[in-house]
MARPAVO-938329 format. One record per residue (C-alpha): residue in three letters; x, z, y. Coordinates in steps of 0.02 Angstrom, whole numbers, plus 50000, padded with zeros to 5 digits. Each point is the difference from the previous one (the first is absolute). Last residue first. Layout:
BEGIN
AlaXZY
...
END
This chain:
BEGIN
Ser473614723946339
Gly498515006850010
Phe500535015149873
Ile501445004750105
Leu499204996050178
Ser498295011849943
Gln501385011249913
Leu500825004650189
Tyr498215000250099
Glu499585012649898
Asp501725009550026
Pro499684996150189
Ala498295006850003
Leu498644985450000
Asp499004996550163
Ser501214986650049
Ser500554997450178
Pro501635009050009
Leu500384990749812
Glu499904981650060
Arg501784999150029
Phe500455008649839
Ala500444984649913
Asp500724992050125
Val501535013049972
Leu500034996349805
Ala500094981450043
Ser501435002750135
Leu500985009249855
Asp499684985649876
Phe500395008649827
Gly499014984349902
Leu498275008350082
Leu499585007649834
Glu501655009450003
Tyr499795007550161
Leu498355004949933
His500895009749865
Tyr501215008550112
Phe498695005850121
Ser499115007649833
Ser501545007149946
Leu500625009450163
Asp499705016649922
Gln500605012050141
Thr501625002350064
Tyr499585001750198
Leu498525011749968
Gly500895008049845
Phe501625007050110
Leu498845007750102
Ser498915008849880
Leu501725005949907
Tyr500845006350176
Ala498385009150034
Asn499865007649822
Asn501875009350004
Val501784991650000
Glu501315010450101
Leu501394986349985
Glu501715003249922
Pro499614991249845
Tyr499324985150095
Arg501664996050102
Arg500614987749877
Tyr498444988450022
Gly500724985350094
Glu501745001049919
Thr499704984949911
Arg499854993449824
Tyr499305015149905
Arg499795004949813
Glu501765005449946
Asp500415006550169
Tyr498415009850006
Thr499915009749838
Glu500695018350065
Ala499114997750172
Phe498284996949924
Glu500135013949868
Asn500235011550153
Gln498754994150114
His498505000049833
Asp500605018949971
Ser499915003350171
Ile498284992850019
Ile499235008549831
Ser500735016450051
Gln499244999550159
Lys498324995849946
Ala500185014249863
Gln500475011950136
Arg498344995450109
Met498964999149842
Thr500525017149944
Glu499685006850204
Glu498304992650008
Asp499435005349828
Met499544988249844
Asp498424997749913
Ser499494984650113
Asp501444989649906
Ala499784983550104
Tyr501475004850104
Leu501114998049889
Glu499544983649907
Ala499924993750202
Leu501915006349994
Arg500504990849842
Ser499104985050072
Arg500744999350161
Leu501705002349915
Glu499894984049908
Leu499244991250137
Ile501715005450092
Asp500974992749859
Ala499034984449978
Arg500274998150185
Phe501845002249999
Leu500094985749857
Val499094987850102
Ala501015003450175
Asp501444999449890
Val499774982249935
Ala499464995050182
Thr501505006350080
Asp501164990649875
Glu499024984150037
Leu500235002850168
Arg501795002549990
Arg500304984949876
Tyr499084989750132
His501175005250152
Glu501474996849903
Ser499454982849969
Glu499664991449832
Ala498114997250019
Gly500224992350159
His500535003850194
Arg498684993850107
Ser498674995649879
Leu500085012849882
Ile500235013950134
Tyr498484993150091
Gln498935000049833
Arg500735017449942
Ala499455008450184
Gly498304992550001
Glu499845004249807
Asp500285018350032
Gly499255000950184
Ile498444989149939
Ile499775012849849
Thr500275015450122
Ala498724993650112
Tyr498674997649901
Gln500305015949902
Glu500215010450165
Asn498394992750069
Phe498985003849828
Gly500695018950022
Val499765001950171
Glu498254994549994
Gly499015008850148
Pro500044984450108
Ile500394984449924
Trp501654992150056
Leu500714982249992
Thr500984990550095
Ala501005014750103
His500205008249834
Ala500744986049912
Leu501114996250152
Glu500765018049968
His500324996249804
Ile500754985350070
Leu501325008550121
Met500235012749869
Asn500314989249868
Ala501254989250086
Leu500975015750069
Arg499945007849839
His500904983849898
Leu501054997750133
Pro500895016250000
Tyr499465009550139
Asp501255005750140
Ala499264988050131
Met498355010349984
Tyr500895013150091
Ser499814991050173
Tyr498145001049986
Leu498844985349993
Pro498314999250095
Asp498235000049942
Ser499014989850134
Phe498245009750004
Tyr498244997049941
Gly500724991449844
Leu499815014249869
Thr501095011650100
Ser501174999349852
Phe501485012249957
Ala501715000250000
Gly501675009149946
Val498865015649917
Gly500765018550002
Arg499205012549860
Val499075015750014
Trp499215006249845
Val498685015349969
Asp499295008949870
Tyr498435009550086
Gly499815017449990
Gln499345002050174
Asn501625007450063
Met500734983849921
Leu498894989050115
Gln500405010050165
Ala501824995649942
Ala499844983449996
Phe499124999650158
Arg501515007150075
Asp501304989949893
Ala499084984650069
Ala500085006150176
Pro501965003649986
Arg500384982949914
Arg499274989950165
Tyr498884985049985
Phe498755005749894
Gly499004993849858
Leu498595007449898
Tyr499634996449814
Pro498654995949872
Val499094986750119
Glu498074998450058
Gly499764987450113
Val501144987550077
Phe499224995750167
Pro499455017150053
Phe500685015349902
Arg499445009249849
Arg501045014349910
Arg500565002049825
Tyr500735015349905
Thr500414993449814
Gln499085003249841
Phe501585001649861
Ser499645017749935
Phe500625015650000
Glu500895003750180
Arg498774989450077
Thr500644984250062
Ala500924996350168
Ser500824984750090
Val500965000850173
Val500834982250066
Tyr501395001550123
Ala500294984750120
Val501334986650053
Ser501275005849882
Thr501794997950024
Arg500125008150184
Glu501484995850106
Thr498934984150077
Ala500174982450059
Ile498134992550002
Tyr499604982449985
Arg498554989250030
Thr499204983549907
Phe499855010949850
Asn498144995350005
Ser499354988950105
Ser498684990349904
Arg500704998749819
Asp498534997649907
Leu500664996249811
Gly499944984549924
Ile501245001349869
Glu501204984950031
Gln499584996450210
Glu499755018250042
Ala501075010549868
Phe501574987250034
Asp499955000050170
Leu499955019150002
Ile501585000649882
Asp500914987350122
Arg499625010150148
Val500535015349926
Leu501534992249963
Ala500374992250165
Leu499605017150078
Phe501395008049872
Asp501324988850051
Arg499605002850183
Thr500255017649957
Glu501674996849917
Ala500634989450142
Ala499815015350103
Thr498864996850167
Arg500875002950151
Pro499704981350041
Asp497995002250019
Ala499164984049913
Asp499845009149835
Val499255015850075
Arg498914987250117
His499324990549879
Val499655014249877
Pro498915007750144
Arg500435018250039
Ala499045014449932
Thr500225016350107
Met498154998750055
Gln499194999349818
Asp501345015349956
Gly499275009750129
Leu498194995049995
Phe500125004749810
Tyr500495017150073
Gly498755001050101
Ala498854993749861
Gln500625014049868
Thr499465012050147
Ala498304994450006
Leu499834999849824
Tyr500235018049973
Cys499135005150165
Gly498314995049968
Ser499164987549863
Gln498884989450099
Leu500465002350167
Gly501895001650000
Val499724983349867
Leu499234989650127
Leu501015005950152
Thr501724997349913
Leu499324981249925
Ser499374995250164
Ile501785004550095
Thr500774991649851
Arg499004983150007
Leu499814999750188
Ile502135002450004
Leu500184985249886
Pro498834988250068
Leu498574998049904
Lys499964992749808
Pro498964988349907
Arg500095006849824
Thr500664988049839
Met499115003349847
END
């Protein structure tokens, strides 16, 4: 699903004008920051050829090229010009995402935008703006969560850049992130954020696994770290779903007044985090979730987590039917944008038609 591209400056100005007209100040402001990033980005080949470029940066760029080659040639993802430009920055996140839910339910705050459809979050290039919007939602009684994101996909409409902080990512995270974002650029169904994330998650997870196996083997330290991270992710998902289930049961009690429910909610979350902290060393392999007990967990956090860690069993069922061929899995969804079926129905048709 590669999209034709206008020259960078025309594409960016056009996007700025379009979203400004369609959605007012918010998108016009964010498009302005986006324009700044796009104009700051330098072509990777020029960074590589610059004698002032540090050897570590060249090594990072070479590694990225190898991952992208693998994603395109072995997985079949649309590469276009993604990650062919580089931004040196002191930032550690490219943007900040604000998610919100009702205080006593997992109903999410949603907005609709051009190109991408309805989404359950709002992104900001600057943290103060994200915090101001979060405060507005909190004043309206929402549970709110703000998180930094290291990358996002422009879905093939623009050339997604690399950022210098990505050089500090461990190999499995870097490979997963790049492949995940290429999966979004290859396939995006407007208004189907949950499906889009499920699809990109399995492609990112399994793509990173196959990349590390092909380059370093199953006995390598890189692969061990990937496996430990994957095991911990499954365990953490189970822990979070248990908490969410307990809260959902609480919210279903229509006879409880709001203040009593609010206190019970906090007690359930605190007990869960305390038990998590006490048993962490005996249950988890990595340090990836060590700070969870320190977080101010709320419904927004749990809903956002659920968006990115939904049940992937149907995708893995199809993956198994396709002989664990990741490129075949990518090809299987090529016709989805032109199908009359909803994404989940299309997935089921692939499973039962295989």
